[in-house]
N, CA, C and O atoms as a Maestro MAE file, in Angstrom:
{
 s_m_m2io_version
 :::
 2.0.0
}

f_m_ct {
 s_m_title
 :::
 protein
 m_atom[332] {
  # First column is atom index #
  i_m_mmod_type
  r_m_x_coord
  r_m_y_coord
  r_m_z_coord
  i_m_residue_number
  s_m_chain_name
  s_m_pdb_residue_name
  s_m_pdb_atom_name
  i_m_atomic_number
  :::
  1 25 0.850 -1.178 0.000 1 A "MET " " N  " 7
  2 3 0.000 0.000 0.000 1 A "MET " " CA " 6
  3 2 0.889 1.233 0.000 1 A "MET " " C  " 6
  4 15 1.868 1.310 0.743 1 A "MET " " O  " 8
  5 25 0.539 2.186 -0.836 2 A "SER " " N  " 7
  6 3 1.286 3.424 -0.961 2 A "SER " " CA " 6
  7 2 0.665 4.509 -0.089 2 A "SER " " C  " 6
  8 15 -0.550 4.552 0.106 2 A "SER " " O  " 8
  9 25 1.512 5.370 0.424 3 A "PHE " " N  " 7
  10 3 1.019 6.496 1.200 3 A "PHE " " CA " 6
  11 2 1.395 7.803 0.525 3 A "PHE " " C  " 6
  12 15 1.573 8.825 1.188 3 A "PHE " " O  " 8
  13 25 1.514 7.766 -0.781 4 A "GLN " " N  " 7
  14 3 1.868 8.953 -1.537 4 A "GLN " " CA " 6
  15 2 0.641 9.798 -1.819 4 A "GLN " " C  " 6
  16 15 -0.474 9.294 -1.949 4 A "GLN " " O  " 8
  17 25 0.881 11.096 -1.910 5 A "ARG " " N  " 7
  18 3 -0.182 12.024 -2.280 5 A "ARG " " CA " 6
  19 2 -0.050 12.346 -3.759 5 A "ARG " " C  " 6
  20 15 1.050 12.402 -4.308 5 A "ARG " " O  " 8
  21 25 -1.194 12.553 -4.386 6 A "VAL " " N  " 7
  22 3 -1.193 12.888 -5.805 6 A "VAL " " CA " 6
  23 2 -2.306 13.903 -6.065 6 A "VAL " " C  " 6
  24 15 -3.377 13.842 -5.462 6 A "VAL " " O  " 8
  25 25 -2.029 14.832 -6.969 7 A "GLY " " N  " 7
  26 3 -3.032 15.804 -7.386 7 A "GLY " " CA " 6
  27 2 -3.548 15.432 -8.755 7 A "GLY " " C  " 6
  28 15 -2.794 14.960 -9.606 7 A "GLY " " O  " 8
  29 25 -4.834 15.645 -8.968 8 A "ILE " " N  " 7
  30 3 -5.426 15.311 -10.251 8 A "ILE " " CA " 6
  31 2 -6.355 16.437 -10.682 8 A "ILE " " C  " 6
  32 15 -7.150 16.945 -9.891 8 A "ILE " " O  " 8
  33 25 -6.241 16.816 -11.947 9 A "ALA " " N  " 7
  34 3 -7.155 17.811 -12.503 9 A "ALA " " CA " 6
  35 2 -8.514 17.138 -12.668 9 A "ALA " " C  " 6
  36 15 -8.641 16.126 -13.358 9 A "ALA " " O  " 8
  37 25 -9.515 17.709 -12.032 10 A "MET " " N  " 7
  38 3 -10.857 17.130 -12.057 10 A "MET " " CA " 6
  39 2 -11.762 17.965 -12.958 10 A "MET " " C  " 6
  40 15 -11.727 19.195 -12.932 10 A "MET " " O  " 8
  41 25 -12.573 17.270 -13.753 11 A "SER " " N  " 7
  42 3 -13.556 17.957 -14.587 11 A "SER " " CA " 6
  43 2 -14.974 17.588 -14.171 11 A "SER " " C  " 6
  44 15 -15.932 18.270 -14.533 11 A "SER " " O  " 8
  45 25 -15.100 16.516 -13.415 12 A "GLY " " N  " 7
  46 3 -16.419 15.995 -13.084 12 A "GLY " " CA " 6
  47 2 -16.885 14.972 -14.102 12 A "GLY " " C  " 6
  48 15 -17.963 14.393 -13.967 12 A "GLY " " O  " 8
  49 25 -16.069 14.754 -15.118 13 A "GLY " " N  " 7
  50 3 -16.397 13.793 -16.161 13 A "GLY " " CA " 6
  51 2 -15.888 12.403 -15.828 13 A "GLY " " C  " 6
  52 15 -15.313 12.170 -14.765 13 A "GLY " " O  " 8
  53 25 -16.111 11.485 -16.758 14 A "VAL " " N  " 7
  54 3 -15.778 10.079 -16.556 14 A "VAL " " CA " 6
  55 2 -14.276 9.859 -16.404 14 A "VAL " " C  " 6
  56 15 -13.846 9.152 -15.493 14 A "VAL " " O  " 8
  57 25 -13.477 10.450 -17.277 15 A "ASP " " N  " 7
  58 3 -12.032 10.177 -17.273 15 A "ASP " " CA " 6
  59 2 -11.364 10.546 -15.952 15 A "ASP " " C  " 6
  60 15 -10.665 9.726 -15.356 15 A "ASP " " O  " 8
  61 25 -11.578 11.780 -15.494 16 A "SER " " N  " 7
  62 3 -10.920 12.196 -14.258 16 A "SER " " CA " 6
  63 2 -11.507 11.480 -13.045 16 A "SER " " C  " 6
  64 15 -10.800 11.231 -12.069 16 A "SER " " O  " 8
  65 25 -12.791 11.151 -13.102 17 A "THR " " N  " 7
  66 3 -13.426 10.432 -11.998 17 A "THR " " CA " 6
  67 2 -12.855 9.023 -11.874 17 A "THR " " C  " 6
  68 15 -12.532 8.581 -10.772 17 A "THR " " O  " 8
  69 25 -12.730 8.325 -12.981 18 A "VAL " " N  " 7
  70 3 -12.171 6.967 -12.959 18 A "VAL " " CA " 6
  71 2 -10.707 7.009 -12.547 18 A "VAL " " C  " 6
  72 15 -10.257 6.169 -11.769 18 A "VAL " " O  " 8
  73 25 -9.963 7.979 -13.062 19 A "ALA " " N  " 7
  74 3 -8.553 8.095 -12.689 19 A "ALA " " CA " 6
  75 2 -8.407 8.306 -11.186 19 A "ALA " " C  " 6
  76 15 -7.572 7.665 -10.547 19 A "ALA " " O  " 8
  77 25 -9.213 9.200 -10.619 20 A "ALA " " N  " 7
  78 3 -9.163 9.452 -9.180 20 A "ALA " " CA " 6
  79 2 -9.543 8.197 -8.399 20 A "ALA " " C  " 6
  80 15 -8.905 7.868 -7.399 20 A "ALA " " O  " 8
  81 25 -10.564 7.508 -8.848 21 A "SER " " N  " 7
  82 3 -11.019 6.290 -8.171 21 A "SER " " CA " 6
  83 2 -9.945 5.204 -8.196 21 A "SER " " C  " 6
  84 15 -9.711 4.535 -7.189 21 A "SER " " O  " 8
  85 25 -9.300 5.032 -9.333 22 A "LEU " " N  " 7
  86 3 -8.231 4.032 -9.438 22 A "LEU " " CA " 6
  87 2 -7.063 4.370 -8.521 22 A "LEU " " C  " 6
  88 15 -6.492 3.486 -7.883 22 A "LEU " " O  " 8
  89 25 -6.712 5.646 -8.457 23 A "LEU " " N  " 7
  90 3 -5.627 6.055 -7.570 23 A "LEU " " CA " 6
  91 2 -5.987 5.808 -6.113 23 A "LEU " " C  " 6
  92 15 -5.153 5.350 -5.332 23 A "LEU " " O  " 8
  93 25 -7.224 6.110 -5.750 24 A "LEU " " N  " 7
  94 3 -7.678 5.842 -4.383 24 A "LEU " " CA " 6
  95 2 -7.606 4.351 -4.070 24 A "LEU " " C  " 6
  96 15 -7.170 3.957 -2.989 24 A "LEU " " O  " 8
  97 25 -8.037 3.523 -5.025 25 A "ASP " " N  " 7
  98 3 -8.001 2.073 -4.841 25 A "ASP " " CA " 6
  99 2 -6.584 1.550 -4.640 25 A "ASP " " C  " 6
  100 15 -6.381 0.516 -4.002 25 A "ASP " " O  " 8
  101 25 -5.600 2.272 -5.189 26 A "GLN " " N  " 7
  102 3 -4.201 1.869 -5.061 26 A "GLN " " CA " 6
  103 2 -3.555 2.433 -3.797 26 A "GLN " " C  " 6
  104 15 -2.368 2.218 -3.551 26 A "GLN " " O  " 8
  105 25 -4.342 3.154 -2.999 27 A "GLY " " N  " 7
  106 3 -3.829 3.631 -1.729 27 A "GLY " " CA " 6
  107 2 -3.308 5.050 -1.712 27 A "GLY " " C  " 6
  108 15 -2.785 5.505 -0.695 27 A "GLY " " O  " 8
  109 25 -3.441 5.758 -2.816 28 A "TYR " " N  " 7
  110 3 -2.970 7.132 -2.862 28 A "TYR " " CA " 6
  111 2 -3.935 8.053 -2.129 28 A "TYR " " C  " 6
  112 15 -5.140 7.803 -2.084 28 A "TYR " " O  " 8
  113 25 -3.394 9.108 -1.564 29 A "THR " " N  " 7
  114 3 -4.203 10.211 -1.065 29 A "THR " " CA " 6
  115 2 -4.367 11.154 -2.246 29 A "THR " " C  " 6
  116 15 -3.385 11.707 -2.742 29 A "THR " " O  " 8
  117 25 -5.594 11.338 -2.696 30 A "VAL " " N  " 7
  118 3 -5.861 12.099 -3.914 30 A "VAL " " CA " 6
  119 2 -6.450 13.461 -3.567 30 A "VAL " " C  " 6
  120 15 -7.388 13.569 -2.777 30 A "VAL " " O  " 8
  121 25 -5.879 14.498 -4.173 31 A "HIS " " N  " 7
  122 3 -6.385 15.863 -4.048 31 A "HIS " " CA " 6
  123 2 -6.856 16.298 -5.431 31 A "HIS " " C  " 6
  124 15 -6.095 16.244 -6.397 31 A "HIS " " O  " 8
  125 25 -8.097 16.725 -5.522 32 A "GLY " " N  " 7
  126 3 -8.648 17.178 -6.793 32 A "GLY " " CA " 6
  127 2 -8.465 18.671 -6.978 32 A "GLY " " C  " 6
  128 15 -8.517 19.443 -6.020 32 A "GLY " " O  " 8
  129 25 -8.251 19.066 -8.216 33 A "PHE " " N  " 7
  130 3 -8.084 20.468 -8.577 33 A "PHE " " CA " 6
  131 2 -8.994 20.779 -9.759 33 A "PHE " " C  " 6
  132 15 -9.041 20.023 -10.729 33 A "PHE " " O  " 8
  133 25 -9.707 21.881 -9.675 34 A "PHE " " N  " 7
  134 3 -10.616 22.282 -10.746 34 A "PHE " " CA " 6
  135 2 -10.302 23.705 -11.160 34 A "PHE " " C  " 6
  136 15 -10.233 24.605 -10.323 34 A "PHE " " O  " 8
  137 25 -10.112 23.904 -12.461 35 A "MET " " N  " 7
  138 3 -9.821 25.226 -13.007 35 A "MET " " CA " 6
  139 2 -11.124 25.872 -13.463 35 A "MET " " C  " 6
  140 15 -11.811 25.343 -14.337 35 A "MET " " O  " 8
  141 25 -11.459 26.999 -12.882 36 A "ILE " " N  " 7
  142 3 -12.635 27.742 -13.307 36 A "ILE " " CA " 6
  143 2 -12.208 28.607 -14.491 36 A "ILE " " C  " 6
  144 15 -11.419 29.541 -14.345 36 A "ILE " " O  " 8
  145 25 -12.744 28.278 -15.659 37 A "LEU " " N  " 7
  146 3 -12.411 28.979 -16.893 37 A "LEU " " CA " 6
  147 2 -13.637 29.735 -17.394 37 A "LEU " " C  " 6
  148 15 -14.754 29.458 -16.958 37 A "LEU " " O  " 8
  149 25 -13.439 30.690 -18.308 38 A "PRO " " N  " 7
  150 3 -14.572 31.486 -18.788 38 A "PRO " " CA " 6
  151 2 -15.432 30.707 -19.791 38 A "PRO " " C  " 6
  152 15 -15.399 30.973 -20.993 38 A "PRO " " O  " 8
  153 25 -16.183 29.764 -19.286 39 A "LEU " " N  " 7
  154 3 -17.069 28.950 -20.115 39 A "LEU " " CA " 6
  155 2 -18.504 29.158 -19.654 39 A "LEU " " C  " 6
  156 15 -18.751 29.450 -18.484 39 A "LEU " " O  " 8
  157 25 -19.432 29.009 -20.561 40 A "SER " " N  " 7
  158 3 -20.831 29.253 -20.221 40 A "SER " " CA " 6
  159 2 -21.386 28.226 -19.234 40 A "SER " " C  " 6
  160 15 -22.329 28.529 -18.503 40 A "SER " " O  " 8
  161 25 -20.830 27.039 -19.201 41 A "CYS " " N  " 7
  162 3 -21.368 25.970 -18.348 41 A "CYS " " CA " 6
  163 2 -20.528 25.742 -17.092 41 A "CYS " " C  " 6
  164 15 -20.642 24.686 -16.469 41 A "CYS " " O  " 8
  165 25 -19.699 26.689 -16.710 42 A "VAL " " N  " 7
  166 3 -18.763 26.467 -15.613 42 A "VAL " " CA " 6
  167 2 -19.471 26.227 -14.280 42 A "VAL " " C  " 6
  168 15 -18.966 25.478 -13.444 42 A "VAL " " O  " 8
  169 25 -20.622 26.847 -14.069 43 A "GLU " " N  " 7
  170 3 -21.342 26.638 -12.818 43 A "GLU " " CA " 6
  171 2 -21.785 25.179 -12.682 43 A "GLU " " C  " 6
  172 15 -21.667 24.582 -11.612 43 A "GLU " " O  " 8
  173 25 -22.294 24.617 -13.773 44 A "LYS " " N  " 7
  174 3 -22.707 23.213 -13.760 44 A "LYS " " CA " 6
  175 2 -21.514 22.297 -13.526 44 A "LYS " " C  " 6
  176 15 -21.613 21.305 -12.804 44 A "LYS " " O  " 8
  177 25 -20.386 22.636 -14.141 45 A "GLN " " N  " 7
  178 3 -19.180 21.838 -13.941 45 A "GLN " " CA " 6
  179 2 -18.727 21.891 -12.490 45 A "GLN " " C  " 6
  180 15 -18.311 20.872 -11.938 45 A "GLN " " O  " 8
  181 25 -18.799 23.054 -11.866 46 A "CYS " " N  " 7
  182 3 -18.404 23.190 -10.458 46 A "CYS " " CA " 6
  183 2 -19.265 22.289 -9.581 46 A "CYS " " C  " 6
  184 15 -18.752 21.602 -8.698 46 A "CYS " " O  " 8
  185 25 -20.559 22.293 -9.823 47 A "ILE " " N  " 7
  186 3 -21.464 21.451 -9.041 47 A "ILE " " CA " 6
  187 2 -21.150 19.980 -9.260 47 A "ILE " " C  " 6
  188 15 -21.086 19.205 -8.306 47 A "ILE " " O  " 8
  189 25 -20.954 19.595 -10.520 48 A "ARG " " N  " 7
  190 3 -20.680 18.198 -10.845 48 A "ARG " " CA " 6
  191 2 -19.374 17.722 -10.208 48 A "ARG " " C  " 6
  192 15 -19.320 16.625 -9.653 48 A "ARG " " O  " 8
  193 25 -18.327 18.537 -10.285 49 A "VAL " " N  " 7
  194 3 -17.044 18.121 -9.728 49 A "VAL " " CA " 6
  195 2 -17.102 18.075 -8.198 49 A "VAL " " C  " 6
  196 15 -16.443 17.238 -7.581 49 A "VAL " " O  " 8
  197 25 -17.879 18.960 -7.586 50 A "GLU " " N  " 7
  198 3 -18.064 18.898 -6.133 50 A "GLU " " CA " 6
  199 2 -18.776 17.606 -5.732 50 A "GLU " " C  " 6
  200 15 -18.424 16.992 -4.725 50 A "GLU " " O  " 8
  201 25 -19.775 17.193 -6.514 51 A "GLU " " N  " 7
  202 3 -20.494 15.953 -6.228 51 A "GLU " " CA " 6
  203 2 -19.570 14.741 -6.338 51 A "GLU " " C  " 6
  204 15 -19.609 13.840 -5.500 51 A "GLU " " O  " 8
  205 25 -18.748 14.730 -7.373 52 A "VAL " " N  " 7
  206 3 -17.806 13.625 -7.573 52 A "VAL " " CA " 6
  207 2 -16.813 13.575 -6.426 52 A "VAL " " C  " 6
  208 15 -16.572 12.509 -5.860 52 A "VAL " " O  " 8
  209 25 -16.235 14.715 -6.078 53 A "ALA " " N  " 7
  210 3 -15.256 14.764 -4.994 53 A "ALA " " CA " 6
  211 2 -15.885 14.311 -3.683 53 A "ALA " " C  " 6
  212 15 -15.244 13.614 -2.896 53 A "ALA " " O  " 8
  213 25 -17.116 14.695 -3.447 54 A "SER " " N  " 7
  214 3 -17.810 14.287 -2.233 54 A "SER " " CA " 6
  215 2 -18.018 12.779 -2.191 54 A "SER " " C  " 6
  216 15 -17.790 12.142 -1.163 54 A "SER " " O  " 8
  217 25 -18.450 12.215 -3.309 55 A "LYS " " N  " 7
  218 3 -18.683 10.765 -3.361 55 A "LYS " " CA " 6
  219 2 -17.393 9.971 -3.175 55 A "LYS " " C  " 6
  220 15 -17.399 8.880 -2.605 55 A "LYS " " O  " 8
  221 25 -16.290 10.533 -3.664 56 A "LEU " " N  " 7
  222 3 -14.998 9.845 -3.545 56 A "LEU " " CA " 6
  223 2 -14.252 10.242 -2.272 56 A "LEU " " C  " 6
  224 15 -13.179 9.706 -1.994 56 A "LEU " " O  " 8
  225 25 -14.798 11.158 -1.511 57 A "SER " " N  " 7
  226 3 -14.158 11.693 -0.293 57 A "SER " " CA " 6
  227 2 -12.797 12.315 -0.593 57 A "SER " " C  " 6
  228 15 -11.824 12.084 0.126 57 A "SER " " O  " 8
  229 25 -12.743 13.102 -1.659 58 A "LEU " " N  " 7
  230 3 -11.512 13.804 -2.043 58 A "LEU " " CA " 6
  231 2 -11.546 15.231 -1.523 58 A "LEU " " C  " 6
  232 15 -12.610 15.836 -1.399 58 A "LEU " " O  " 8
  233 25 -10.375 15.755 -1.223 59 A "SER " " N  " 7
  234 3 -10.305 17.195 -1.018 59 A "SER " " CA " 6
  235 2 -10.322 17.819 -2.413 59 A "SER " " C  " 6
  236 15 -9.742 17.276 -3.353 59 A "SER " " O  " 8
  237 25 -10.983 18.946 -2.533 60 A "LEU " " N  " 7
  238 3 -11.119 19.591 -3.838 60 A "LEU " " CA " 6
  239 2 -10.745 21.050 -3.703 60 A "LEU " " C  " 6
  240 15 -11.196 21.738 -2.787 60 A "LEU " " O  " 8
  241 25 -9.918 21.517 -4.621 61 A "HIS " " N  " 7
  242 3 -9.441 22.892 -4.610 61 A "HIS " " CA " 6
  243 2 -9.835 23.554 -5.932 61 A "HIS " " C  " 6
  244 15 -9.627 22.993 -7.008 61 A "HIS " " O  " 8
  245 25 -10.402 24.742 -5.832 62 A "PHE " " N  " 7
  246 3 -10.805 25.490 -7.024 62 A "PHE " " CA " 6
  247 2 -9.801 26.598 -7.294 62 A "PHE " " C  " 6
  248 15 -9.318 27.264 -6.378 62 A "PHE " " O  " 8
  249 25 -9.498 26.779 -8.578 63 A "PHE " " N  " 7
  250 3 -8.620 27.864 -9.008 63 A "PHE " " CA " 6
  251 2 -9.370 28.681 -10.044 63 A "PHE " " C  " 6
  252 15 -9.655 28.200 -11.140 63 A "PHE " " O  " 8
  253 25 -9.689 29.924 -9.691 64 A "ASP " " N  " 7
  254 3 -10.406 30.801 -10.615 64 A "ASP " " CA " 6
  255 2 -9.396 31.405 -11.582 64 A "ASP " " C  " 6
  256 15 -8.662 32.331 -11.238 64 A "ASP " " O  " 8
  257 25 -9.372 30.868 -12.788 65 A "LEU " " N  " 7
  258 3 -8.407 31.298 -13.798 65 A "LEU " " CA " 6
  259 2 -9.070 32.043 -14.944 65 A "LEU " " C  " 6
  260 15 -8.486 32.176 -16.020 65 A "LEU " " O  " 8
  261 25 -10.281 32.529 -14.724 66 A "ARG " " N  " 7
  262 3 -11.006 33.221 -15.802 66 A "ARG " " CA " 6
  263 2 -10.246 34.431 -16.315 66 A "ARG " " C  " 6
  264 15 -10.104 34.602 -17.526 66 A "ARG " " O  " 8
  265 25 -9.763 35.259 -15.430 67 A "ARG " " N  " 7
  266 3 -9.071 36.480 -15.861 67 A "ARG " " CA " 6
  267 2 -7.761 36.144 -16.573 67 A "ARG " " C  " 6
  268 15 -7.477 36.691 -17.638 67 A "ARG " " O  " 8
  269 25 -6.966 35.250 -15.991 68 A "GLN " " N  " 7
  270 3 -5.684 34.883 -16.601 68 A "GLN " " CA " 6
  271 2 -5.883 34.181 -17.942 68 A "GLN " " C  " 6
  272 15 -5.145 34.431 -18.895 68 A "GLN " " O  " 8
  273 25 -6.883 33.304 -18.011 69 A "PHE " " N  " 7
  274 3 -7.146 32.573 -19.253 69 A "PHE " " CA " 6
  275 2 -7.550 33.539 -20.363 69 A "PHE " " C  " 6
  276 15 -7.093 33.427 -21.501 69 A "PHE " " O  " 8
  277 25 -8.408 34.480 -20.015 70 A "THR " " N  " 7
  278 3 -8.844 35.468 -21.005 70 A "THR " " CA " 6
  279 2 -7.665 36.302 -21.485 70 A "THR " " C  " 6
  280 15 -7.500 36.522 -22.685 70 A "THR " " O  " 8
  281 25 -6.845 36.765 -20.548 71 A "ALA " " N  " 7
  282 3 -5.723 37.635 -20.896 71 A "ALA " " CA " 6
  283 2 -4.623 36.909 -21.655 71 A "ALA " " C  " 6
  284 15 -4.061 37.455 -22.604 71 A "ALA " " O  " 8
  285 25 -4.312 35.692 -21.251 72 A "GLN " " N  " 7
  286 3 -3.143 35.016 -21.806 72 A "GLN " " CA " 6
  287 2 -3.456 34.039 -22.924 72 A "GLN " " C  " 6
  288 15 -2.581 33.741 -23.737 72 A "GLN " " O  " 8
  289 25 -4.669 33.538 -22.988 73 A "VAL " " N  " 7
  290 3 -5.001 32.566 -24.037 73 A "VAL " " CA " 6
  291 2 -5.934 33.189 -25.075 73 A "VAL " " C  " 6
  292 15 -5.609 33.237 -26.262 73 A "VAL " " O  " 8
  293 25 -7.077 33.658 -24.627 74 A "ILE " " N  " 7
  294 3 -8.055 34.194 -25.571 74 A "ILE " " CA " 6
  295 2 -7.544 35.466 -26.230 74 A "ILE " " C  " 6
  296 15 -7.611 35.611 -27.450 74 A "ILE " " O  " 8
  297 25 -7.030 36.391 -25.417 75 A "ARG " " N  " 7
  298 3 -6.514 37.640 -25.975 75 A "ARG " " CA " 6
  299 2 -5.350 37.367 -26.913 75 A "ARG " " C  " 6
  300 15 -5.256 38.003 -27.962 75 A "ARG " " O  " 8
  301 25 -4.463 36.444 -26.570 76 A "TYR " " N  " 7
  302 3 -3.335 36.072 -27.434 76 A "TYR " " CA " 6
  303 2 -3.848 35.528 -28.762 76 A "TYR " " C  " 6
  304 15 -3.336 35.894 -29.821 76 A "TYR " " O  " 8
  305 25 -4.851 34.660 -28.714 77 A "PHE " " N  " 7
  306 3 -5.421 34.093 -29.932 77 A "PHE " " CA " 6
  307 2 -6.015 35.197 -30.815 77 A "PHE " " C  " 6
  308 15 -5.764 35.233 -32.020 77 A "PHE " " O  " 8
  309 25 -6.799 36.089 -30.214 78 A "ILE " " N  " 7
  310 3 -7.426 37.161 -30.982 78 A "ILE " " CA " 6
  311 2 -6.373 38.054 -31.620 78 A "ILE " " C  " 6
  312 15 -6.465 38.384 -32.802 78 A "ILE " " O  " 8
  313 25 -5.370 38.446 -30.834 79 A "ASP " " N  " 7
  314 3 -4.305 39.315 -31.366 79 A "ASP " " CA " 6
  315 2 -3.527 38.618 -32.471 79 A "ASP " " C  " 6
  316 15 -3.194 39.244 -33.478 79 A "ASP " " O  " 8
  317 25 -3.233 37.340 -32.302 80 A "SER " " N  " 7
  318 3 -2.497 36.582 -33.324 80 A "SER " " CA " 6
  319 2 -3.332 36.438 -34.583 80 A "SER " " C  " 6
  320 15 -2.809 36.546 -35.692 80 A "SER " " O  " 8
  321 25 -4.600 36.198 -34.425 81 A "TYR " " N  " 7
  322 3 -5.488 36.037 -35.577 81 A "TYR " " CA " 6
  323 2 -5.591 37.340 -36.361 81 A "TYR " " C  " 6
  324 15 -5.588 37.331 -37.592 81 A "TYR " " O  " 8
  325 25 -5.683 38.453 -35.648 82 A "ARG " " N  " 7
  326 3 -5.784 39.758 -36.310 82 A "ARG " " CA " 6
  327 2 -4.519 40.109 -37.085 82 A "ARG " " C  " 6
  328 15 -4.591 40.728 -38.147 82 A "ARG " " O  " 8
  329 25 -3.378 39.722 -36.564 83 A "SER " " N  " 7
  330 3 -2.122 40.086 -37.232 83 A "SER " " CA " 6
  331 2 -1.837 39.109 -38.366 83 A "SER " " C  " 6
  332 15 -0.825 39.241 -39.055 83 A "SER " " O  " 8
  :::
 }
 m_bond[331] {
  # First column is bond index #
  i_m_from
  i_m_to
  i_m_order
  :::
  1 1 2 1
  2 2 3 1
  3 3 4 2
  4 3 5 1
  5 5 6 1
  6 6 7 1
  7 7 8 2
  8 7 9 1
  9 9 10 1
  10 10 11 1
  11 11 12 2
  12 11 13 1
  13 13 14 1
  14 14 15 1
  15 15 16 2
  16 15 17 1
  17 17 18 1
  18 18 19 1
  19 19 20 2
  20 19 21 1
  21 21 22 1
  22 22 23 1
  23 23 24 2
  24 23 25 1
  25 25 26 1
  26 26 27 1
  27 27 28 2
  28 27 29 1
  29 29 30 1
  30 30 31 1
  31 31 32 2
  32 31 33 1
  33 33 34 1
  34 34 35 1
  35 35 36 2
  36 35 37 1
  37 37 38 1
  38 38 39 1
  39 39 40 2
  40 39 41 1
  41 41 42 1
  42 42 43 1
  43 43 44 2
  44 43 45 1
  45 45 46 1
  46 46 47 1
  47 47 48 2
  48 47 49 1
  49 49 50 1
  50 50 51 1
  51 51 52 2
  52 51 53 1
  53 53 54 1
  54 54 55 1
  55 55 56 2
  56 55 57 1
  57 57 58 1
  58 58 59 1
  59 59 60 2
  60 59 61 1
  61 61 62 1
  62 62 63 1
  63 63 64 2
  64 63 65 1
  65 65 66 1
  66 66 67 1
  67 67 68 2
  68 67 69 1
  69 69 70 1
  70 70 71 1
  71 71 72 2
  72 71 73 1
  73 73 74 1
  74 74 75 1
  75 75 76 2
  76 75 77 1
  77 77 78 1
  78 78 79 1
  79 79 80 2
  80 79 81 1
  81 81 82 1
  82 82 83 1
  83 83 84 2
  84 83 85 1
  85 85 86 1
  86 86 87 1
  87 87 88 2
  88 87 89 1
  89 89 90 1
  90 90 91 1
  91 91 92 2
  92 91 93 1
  93 93 94 1
  94 94 95 1
  95 95 96 2
  96 95 97 1
  97 97 98 1
  98 98 99 1
  99 99 100 2
  100 99 101 1
  101 101 102 1
  102 102 103 1
  103 103 104 2
  104 103 105 1
  105 105 106 1
  106 106 107 1
  107 107 108 2
  108 107 109 1
  109 109 110 1
  110 110 111 1
  111 111 112 2
  112 111 113 1
  113 113 114 1
  114 114 115 1
  115 115 116 2
  116 115 117 1
  117 117 118 1
  118 118 119 1
  119 119 120 2
  120 119 121 1
  121 121 122 1
  122 122 123 1
  123 123 124 2
  124 123 125 1
  125 125 126 1
  126 126 127 1
  127 127 128 2
  128 127 129 1
  129 129 130 1
  130 130 131 1
  131 131 132 2
  132 131 133 1
  133 133 134 1
  134 134 135 1
  135 135 136 2
  136 135 137 1
  137 137 138 1
  138 138 139 1
  139 139 140 2
  140 139 141 1
  141 141 142 1
  142 142 143 1
  143 143 144 2
  144 143 145 1
  145 145 146 1
  146 146 147 1
  147 147 148 2
  148 147 149 1
  149 149 150 1
  150 150 151 1
  151 151 152 2
  152 151 153 1
  153 153 154 1
  154 154 155 1
  155 155 156 2
  156 155 157 1
  157 157 158 1
  158 158 159 1
  159 159 160 2
  160 159 161 1
  161 161 162 1
  162 162 163 1
  163 163 164 2
  164 163 165 1
  165 165 166 1
  166 166 167 1
  167 167 168 2
  168 167 169 1
  169 169 170 1
  170 170 171 1
  171 171 172 2
  172 171 173 1
  173 173 174 1
  174 174 175 1
  175 175 176 2
  176 175 177 1
  177 177 178 1
  178 178 179 1
  179 179 180 2
  180 179 181 1
  181 181 182 1
  182 182 183 1
  183 183 184 2
  184 183 185 1
  185 185 186 1
  186 186 187 1
  187 187 188 2
  188 187 189 1
  189 189 190 1
  190 190 191 1
  191 191 192 2
  192 191 193 1
  193 193 194 1
  194 194 195 1
  195 195 196 2
  196 195 197 1
  197 197 198 1
  198 198 199 1
  199 199 200 2
  200 199 201 1
  201 201 202 1
  202 202 203 1
  203 203 204 2
  204 203 205 1
  205 205 206 1
  206 206 207 1
  207 207 208 2
  208 207 209 1
  209 209 210 1
  210 210 211 1
  211 211 212 2
  212 211 213 1
  213 213 214 1
  214 214 215 1
  215 215 216 2
  216 215 217 1
  217 217 218 1
  218 218 219 1
  219 219 220 2
  220 219 221 1
  221 221 222 1
  222 222 223 1
  223 223 224 2
  224 223 225 1
  225 225 226 1
  226 226 227 1
  227 227 228 2
  228 227 229 1
  229 229 230 1
  230 230 231 1
  231 231 232 2
  232 231 233 1
  233 233 234 1
  234 234 235 1
  235 235 236 2
  236 235 237 1
  237 237 238 1
  238 238 239 1
  239 239 240 2
  240 239 241 1
  241 241 242 1
  242 242 243 1
  243 243 244 2
  244 243 245 1
  245 245 246 1
  246 246 247 1
  247 247 248 2
  248 247 249 1
  249 249 250 1
  250 250 251 1
  251 251 252 2
  252 251 253 1
  253 253 254 1
  254 254 255 1
  255 255 256 2
  256 255 257 1
  257 257 258 1
  258 258 259 1
  259 259 260 2
  260 259 261 1
  261 261 262 1
  262 262 263 1
  263 263 264 2
  264 263 265 1
  265 265 266 1
  266 266 267 1
  267 267 268 2
  268 267 269 1
  269 269 270 1
  270 270 271 1
  271 271 272 2
  272 271 273 1
  273 273 274 1
  274 274 275 1
  275 275 276 2
  276 275 277 1
  277 277 278 1
  278 278 279 1
  279 279 280 2
  280 279 281 1
  281 281 282 1
  282 282 283 1
  283 283 284 2
  284 283 285 1
  285 285 286 1
  286 286 287 1
  287 287 288 2
  288 287 289 1
  289 289 290 1
  290 290 291 1
  291 291 292 2
  292 291 293 1
  293 293 294 1
  294 294 295 1
  295 295 296 2
  296 295 297 1
  297 297 298 1
  298 298 299 1
  299 299 300 2
  300 299 301 1
  301 301 302 1
  302 302 303 1
  303 303 304 2
  304 303 305 1
  305 305 306 1
  306 306 307 1
  307 307 308 2
  308 307 309 1
  309 309 310 1
  310 310 311 1
  311 311 312 2
  312 311 313 1
  313 313 314 1
  314 314 315 1
  315 315 316 2
  316 315 317 1
  317 317 318 1
  318 318 319 1
  319 319 320 2
  320 319 321 1
  321 321 322 1
  322 322 323 1
  323 323 324 2
  324 323 325 1
  325 325 326 1
  326 326 327 1
  327 327 328 2
  328 327 329 1
  329 329 330 1
  330 330 331 1
  331 331 332 2
  :::
 }
}
């Protein structure tokens, strides 16, 4: 049995949920991380990922990256496309 800690990016979807579950089954202490991005469905995703983390008894950490994502990814794309 392992006593290692691992962080996993959680979306609330099947892939990250199964990955977290498998890691838990192997004895890892799993910490979930969710990136809040500027998407229209982000509220639903937050609820879904909280439900998954609760069912798996994971600690879950939210990172609000809306401003940084807009400035560094979306704005970069728009500026590059225009030029």
